[in-house]
N, C-alpha and C positions, 0 to 999 in steps of 0.2 A: 495694398496687400502687405501685411506685416512680414518682416524678414524672418528668416529661420531662427536667428538668435532670439528675436522677440517671442516667437512661438515657444522656443525652449524656456525662455524666462518666465513664461506663464507657469510652467511645471515648477520651476524653482520658487516662484513666489507662493504658490499653492502649498508647497512642502514646507517652507519656512513658516507660513501662517499657521497651518494645521498643527504643526509640532509644537509651536509657541502657544497656541490656544489650549492644546491638550496639556502643556508643560510636561510633555513625554514624547519620546520618538527619536527618529534617526534622520535628520535633514541632510547630512553630508553626501550620502549616495545618490539620492534624487538630484541634488543640485550638481553633482559631478557627471552623471549619466544622462542629463536632460537633452544634451545635443545629440547623443546617440539615439535615444528614444525618438526624438523628433523625426530624424531621418527615416528610421525603421518604420514607424507608425504612419507617416505621411506618405512615403514613397513605395514601400515594399510589403508591408503587412497586409495580408488579404483577410479582411474581417468585416463583419456587418453588425454594428451596434444595435440594429433592430431586431437581429436574430443571432444571439451570441453562441447558439449551440448548433448551427447548421453544419453538416457533417464535413465538408470539404474546406472548411476555414482553416487559416494558419493557426497554429497553437503558439502562444507567448507565455513563457515561464520566467518569473522573476526569482531565481534560485536564491540571490541574496535578499531574502525576503524582509529583512529588517528595514530595507528601503521602501517599505510598502506604499508610502505616500507618492512614489514615482508612479506605481501602477494605478493607484486611485485617481491621480491627476490626469493621467492618460485616458483612463475610462471616462471620467467625467467630461474632459475637454472634447473627446472624439465622438460623444453623443450617446454613450450608454446610459441606461436608467439608474444613474448614481448621482442624485441631486447634490447641489453645492452644499446644502444643509448637512449631508452625510460626511462631507469633508470637514465642516465645521465640527462634527461630532467625532472626529477621528479619535479612536481608543476609548470611546465611551461606551457605557453599558448599552447592549443590544443595537449597537450602530452596525451599518453596513461596512464599516471601515475599522476593523480591529487592528491591533498593533502589528501583527503579521497577516499576510493575506490568507484567508480561510475560504476553502472550496465551498461554494453554495451560499456565502453571505452577500456577495455583489456579483452581478452579471459580468462575464468576461474573465473572472478569476478561474483559471484552468486547474489549479492545484494549491493545495495549503503548503507554504513554504516558511521558512524560518530556521529549522535545523539545517545548518549550511551544508551544501553539497547535494542534498536530496533532490532539490528541484531539478538540478543538472541530470541526475540519474533518472528522474521522472520524465525529463525531456528526451533522454535516450529511449525510454520505453514508448514514448509517443511517435517518435521517428521510426522506431522498430515496427509499431502498429501500422504506420502509413505505408511502409515498404511492403509489409505482408499483404496487407488489404489490396494495395495496388496491383501486386502480382496475382492475387486471386480473382479480382473482379475486372481489372482493366483489360479491354480487348480492342481489337483493331477498330478505330474510329470511335471508341467509347473510353474516355479517360475520366471515370467518375471519382477516382481517388487521385488527387494531385495537389498536395499542399506541403507546407514547410513547418517545421518546428524551430522556433527561435528562443534562445535562453540567455538571460543576463546572469553572469557569475562574477564574484568578487575574489579578492585574496583569500578570504576565509573559505570559500568553497574549494579553492584550489588547494589549501592546506588540508582540508578533510581527506582521509584516505578513500572515502567513496568516490571521489572524483577520479582517482586512478582506476579504481575497479570498473567504473561505468564507462569511462572514455576509452579505456584499453578495449574493452568489448566492442564499443561503437566503432572504433577504427577497424577492428578485425572484421566487423560485418559490413563495412562500407556504407554507413547510413549518410548518404550524400545530401539528404534533405534536412539535416541537422546543422544549424549555425549557432554558435555560442559567442557572445561578446564578453571578453574578459575586461572587467573594469580595473585596470592595473594602475591603481593610485598609490600603491605602496604604503598604505596606511591601514592599521586595524586599531582595535580598541586600546591595546597596550602601546601604541605609537607607531613609529616607522618600522616597517616589517624586516628591514635589513638585518636586524639582530637575531631573527628566527626564521626568515623565509627568503633564502637566496637562490632558490631553484631557478634553473633555466627553463622556464615554463614553456616557451615556444618549442625548444628542442625536445622537451618531454612529450608534447603533443605530436610533434613530427614523428618521433619514435613509436607512437601509437598508430601512425597511419593517417593522421589528420592533415588536411590542408590548413596551413597556418599563414596569416597575414600579420607580419611583425609591425611594431612601432606606428600604429595608426594614431594620428592626433585626434583624440576623442572630443575635441572641442572645434573641429574643422568639418562642417557638413560635407564638403566635397570629398575630403579624405575618407570620411565614414562611408559615403555613398560608393566610392571607388572600391573599397574593401568588401562592402556587400556585394557589389556586382562581380567582383573576382570570386566570391564564395559561390554565387549562383552558377558561375561558368564551370565550376568543378563539381560534376554530378556524381562522381564515384567516391568521394571522401566527405566526411563531416568537416566542417570548417571551424576554425578558432580565429576570431579577429582580436588581436591584442590591442586594446585601446588605452593610450596613456591619457589619463584624466587627473583633474584636481578635485579632491574631495572638497565638498563645501564651496564649489566654484562661485566666485563673486563675493563671498564674505570677506570683509577688509581685513580682519586680524586672525580668522579661524580657517580660512581656506588652506588646504594642504596639511591640516594638522588633525590629530586624534580628537581634539575638542569639538570638531565638527561632526564626529560620528554619531554619538548616540545621546545627545542632549539638546534641548532647545538652544538656539543660538543667543537669544536675549533680545530685548527690544532695540537696544542700541546697535548691536551688530546687524540686525535685520534692516534697520534704517540705513546703515552704511552700505549693506548689500544692494538695497534698492537703488541707492545712488550710483553705486558701481556698475550696476547692471542696466541703469537707464530705465528702471521700472517705477513709474511715479504713481501707481494706482494704489488705493487703500487696500488693507487686508481682504482677501477674498473677493475682491472686484475685478473681473475679467472683461475687458472691452468687447464689443460685439465683433469687431473685425478679427480679433484673436480667436473667438469661438468659431467664427467662419472659416478661419484658416486651418483649424483642427477638425472641423466636422467632417467625419468619414461616412455620413449617411448615405449620401448619393451614390458615391463610388462603391461603398460596401454593398448596397442593395443591388447595383448593377452587376457586381461580381457574383453575388449570390443568385440572381436571377439567370445569370449566364450558365452558372452550374446547375440550377434546376432544369434549364433546357437540355443540357447534357444528360442529366439523369432521366428526363422524360424520354429522350431518344433511346437511352439505354433500356428503359422499361418497355418501350414499344418493340425494340428488336430482340431483346433477351429478357422476356418478363420473369422467368424463373430466377435468373441470377439478380435481377433487380429486386424481386421480392425478398430473396435471401439477404441481399446486402441491406435492405431496410429493416429486416427483422433483426439482424445482428446489430445494427447501429441503434435500434430501439431498446436493445437488451432484453428482447423477448425470447422465451424458449419456444421450441417446435411445438406445433398444436398437439401432436401425439405424445408429448413428453410425459404427462402424468400417468397415462395407461402403460406406456412402454417401460417407464421407470419402475412402476409396481411389479410388472412382469419379471424384471431382472432381480428385484428383491425376492420375489417368490421362487425364482429359480435357484438363487443362492441358498435359500432355506432348504430347497428340495435336494440340492447337491450334497449337502451335509459335510462339506469339506473341513478337515482339521489342518489349518495352514497358519503360517505367519500372517498377521493382519497387514504387513507391508505387501505381501503377495495378494492378499484379498484386495488391497487397494489397486494394485495393477489390474486385477480382474475386473474391478469396478470401471477402470479407465477402458478396458477392452469393451465393456458393456455399453458405457455412455458415450465414448469417443465417437463411433460412427454417427451418433445422433446429433453431435454437437461440433461441427467445424470450427466454431469460435473458441473451443478449448485450444489453448496454447500454453505449454509449460516446459519445465525443464529441471535440471538439478545442478547444484554447485559441486560438480566433479563427483558426484556419487550416484550416477544414473543406475549402476548395476546393484547398488545397495538399497537406495530408496525406491527402485522399481517404478520410476515415473514415466518410463518410455513404454509405449504400447505398440502393437503391430501396424497400427495406421500412422505412426509418427514419421514425419518428414523433417530432416534437420535443416534449420535456417543456417545460411552461409551468405557470404558476399555474392555467391553466383546463383544460389537458390533461395528465392524469396517466398515462393508459394509453399509455406512450411508451417509446422505447428509445434516444433520441438526446438529447444534451445539448449546447447551446451554453455552454461553460464561460467564454467570454470570455478575456481576456488575463490568465489566473489559473493559471499552470502548477503551482505549489506546491499550491494548494487542490485543483486538479484531481486530482493524483495521491493527495493525502491523502483526498479525497472518494471516490475509487475504492477506496481501502483500506477505507473504511467500508462501501461497497456490498458489497464481498467478505465482510467480517467479519459483516454482517447475515445473508447467506445468500439464496439465491434468484437470484443474478445472477453472470454473468461479466462483469466490467467491463473496458472498454478505453479508452484515452486517446490523444490525438494531439497532437504538436508537432514542431518541427524537432529533430534530434538535439542540436543546439547548446544548445537550451533545456531539455534534460534537467537542465542545471546548476541551473535555477531550482527544479525539483522534486526534487533529488538526495535530500534527507533522507527525503521521503516514499517514494521508491523503495527506499531502504535499509530503512524500516520495513516495507514489504511483504515484503522478503526476509527480514527478522528474524523477522517472524510467519508466514512460509510461506504467504502469501496468493495466490490465482490471480488476479492482475491483469496485464493485457496492455498494454504501452506501445508505441504505434505511433510510431517516430521516423523522419521522412523527411528528405530533404536531408541524406543521411548522411556526406558527404565534401566534399572540394574539388571534387567533381563538380557542385555547385550553381552554381559559376561566378561570375557577375557580382556577386552580393550580397557577396562578399568574405570576408575573415578573420573578421569579426564573426559571421558566420553559418556559416562552414565548420567542421564538426566535424573535429578532428584528434586530440585526446586522449580524446574521449568514449567511443569504442568500447572502447578499452583499459581505461579506468577502470570502465565498467560490467562488464566481464569480471572486474575484480579484485573485485567486490563479491560476498561470499559468498552463495550460494543464489539469485543472479540469473542465469537463463538468457539468453543473448544469441544471436540469429540474424541474420546479415547474408546473405541470399540473393542468388544471382547472376542469377536469372531468374524467370519467372512459375511455374515448376514448383517451384523451391525456396522461393518465397514461399508457395505453397499448403501445402507440407509444414511450413513454419515456422509458419503459422497454425495448422494441425492440431495440432502439438506443443504450441503454447501453450495451446490449449483443453484438451488432454488432461492437462496438468500440473496436479496438484492440490496440489502441496507448496511452491509457490513462484511468484514472478512472472516474466515473460518480457519481454524487450526485443526488438522486431522492428525492424531497422534496414533502411530502404528508400531507393532512389536517386530523385533528381529526373530525371536524364537516362535515355534509353532503353538497355536492355541487350539483347544478343543472346540468342536462344533457344539452348540447348544440346541437341544430340541425345543420347539416352540409350537403353540397353537397359532392359528391365523390371527387371533386376537392379539397375542403376544407379538407377533411380527409387526402388526399395525401400531402397536403401542411404543415400539422402539423410537419412532419419530417424535415422541413426547419427551425424550431425554432420559427418562427414567421409568422403570416398569417392573412388575413382579415376574421374576423368571422362575422361581420356585415358591410355592406358597406354604406357609406354616404360621402357627400362632404363638409359640413359645419364645421366640426371639427373632431379631431382625438383623440380617447382614447385608451392608451396602458395599458393593465393589464396582471397580471400573477396570476395563481393558483386560490385561493378562491375569488380574487377581480374581476375575469372575469365576473362572475355572477352578480356582483354588477354593473360592467360597462354596461353589457347587459341591465339591468333593467333601469339604468340611460339614456341609449340611447332610450328606450321606452318613458320615461318621456320627453325627449328632443323632440322626434318625435311629441308628442301630442302638442308641442308649435311650431311646424314647423321647427325644427332644426334637420337635418339629420347627425348624428354623426357615423363616421367610428370606429367600435371596433376592435382593433388588439390584439389578443391573442398571448403573446410571452412567451411560456412555457420554452424555452432555449435561453437566450441572447447570449451566445457564438456560438451556432449553427447558429442563425440568422445572427450574425456578420460574419460568414464564408461563407455566401451566396454571389453571385456575386452582383455588384452595381446595375444592371438592376432589379433584383428581390427585393432587399431591397428598391429601389425607388418605385417599384410598390406597395409595401405595405405601405410604409411611404413617399408618395410623398412630395417632398420639397416645393411644392406650398400650402400644407396644414400647415399653421404656428400656427394655433389654436389648441394646443396639450396639453393633460393632461395624465400623467402617474399615475397609481394607484397600490400601492402594500403595504401591511401590514407589513412594515419594514422600515429600514432607507431609507431616500430619496436619499442618496449618490449613484451616478452612473446613475440615471435616467435623470439628467439634459442634458446629452449628446444627449438624444433622443427627448426631447421636445424643445430644443432650448431657445434662450433667451426670446421668447414671451409665452413659455408655462409655465405649472405648474406642480408640483409634489405633490401627496397627499400620505402620508405615516405616519410612526411612528418614530419621532426622540427622543424618550425618552423611558424609560422602561415602560412595560405594567402594568396591575393591575389585581387583583383578582375579578372576577365578571362573571356572565354569558356572554358568548362571544358576544351575540347580543348587550349587554350594553357596552362592551369594544369597539366594533367597532364603535358604536354611539358616544362613548366618543371621539374617535380619529378622528371622522369626516369621516369615511369610510362607508358611506350609499349611496344608490342610489340617494336619494334626494340631498345630499351634493355633490356628484360627479357631478350631472346634474348642480348644481348651480355654481360650479367651472368651468365647460365647458362654461356656459353662461358668466361668468366674463372674461374668457380668450378671447372668441369671441369678447366681446366688447372692450377689451384692444387692441387686434390686429387691429380691425376697426379704433379705434381712432389713433393708431400709423400710419395707412395708410393715 
């Protein structure tokens, strides 16, 4: 039987060889953390390579994702369907082994990592998911949810502010099944970190309420194992294991240096490392006994079968709860979702309420929340403004885990990344809340949700200059446009309570990516619609008022302005078609015939109106049309005055339509 060091050296060798073959990558971290990984994966991690998605598996997250060859080597060696050829194809076109781990590319990759610190926050979300699910479904004699979340982090993760946001909340909530391994090698890209990172990290985490094990020798398997066992014994707090390691362990001249971090070691250095490590095998050659020592197939299958037996007993004793658990973990909506959801939309139209769309969003939560126990959400210290809490909300705390609402505190970035972790774990549809302006704080986590195709819903209120007196620091101007630019991000900006209900319904039904819901602070007028128009809302854009002389496209709070402008124009004998376009991306996805029926090419006199930057709208109005918006920052004043200042009133919209009609006529 190979020694533990020999097993770890297989990881080191694969990392060196793959990076060298690709002539690109990061060998230092995999070589430094190989001993830690060997102890965790062979002694403690509950996983089954034959079924990488079984519900009660442990989750492993590589937050310092630049060291991706560590994860790929572990997956390959332990028996996942990641062939050796894919390690040889590291960082190559369409390989299963991209430069940073990407969710969905290889089995066993739980999340996409690379932007440092986000994997750690994802892991907090996964541990939160486990705690809430366990409280909801575990009953006497039936522990169907009982697993841990393990995360590797480096100095870079610890320097990122998101690590403070996420880990502070994790300590407050007592996420005792979260264990983080801190790769304390004191080296980052710029060199030894003592010149820019001198925090007392263990003390910092102790202040968060974490269980901390200091000064673990990251190259001593017994010390690593003892630290893990200490973490397992503390069930009330998340654990941080501070592991002293040497980056590039084994490299004769580059170990412990920044030169081992992000570049191939070179043939000579690799030859020296092989000699120093006692690894005599050629590149990419792994002896059979090493494979046997790593193989997790038998023990993984046994653990999974044991859990399946527990699930079977749970199903026999509590069939309703078991069916609900399995539905939620599958990500399926309730059987009556479509019909009940449609009734809520119809009811919103019948109610004809003229309210702020943020209030309409809360009404949607009141409607859909009782149907969807998997909804879990919260706000970044703006609950009373975002209106993200509904009457069925129960607040998550250290003591109360059977909950569906999280007070995230002023932690927008962590909130969004934690929501990604909740979605990745399964069993939940997470939603978050803040002002649209503060989407900037969580922007990269929003992007990661889009990149991974996760069903995460972001409630962004105070969506424009319409918030008024708080002024330009809080008035979103460019944010709507930039969210629309993000690939795979669906964006809805509804104009009233009915469109808000449809927007929520669409976000819940979307399974292949995140949705941003943009809501107003100010009240918005209800719009009358036929049943056909109500049904058309889900297509992203539709004709709200018909007319053949000109076309006005508007979203959100500007739809009411456009409708008022159409009335003014009609008094002058000009019939304007008003198109409400709550979701540009959904409308773009419609077939050509539908888009042409809403926006006929023959109607060249077009005006687009939105209280934000005009970028993006030119494609919809054409060379003859006009775009009315806000291409500067806002100002502090009552919102009616701000709208008037920027020319976004019914009178000014009507005047612009007339001028466009005149210009088109002159050009003809």
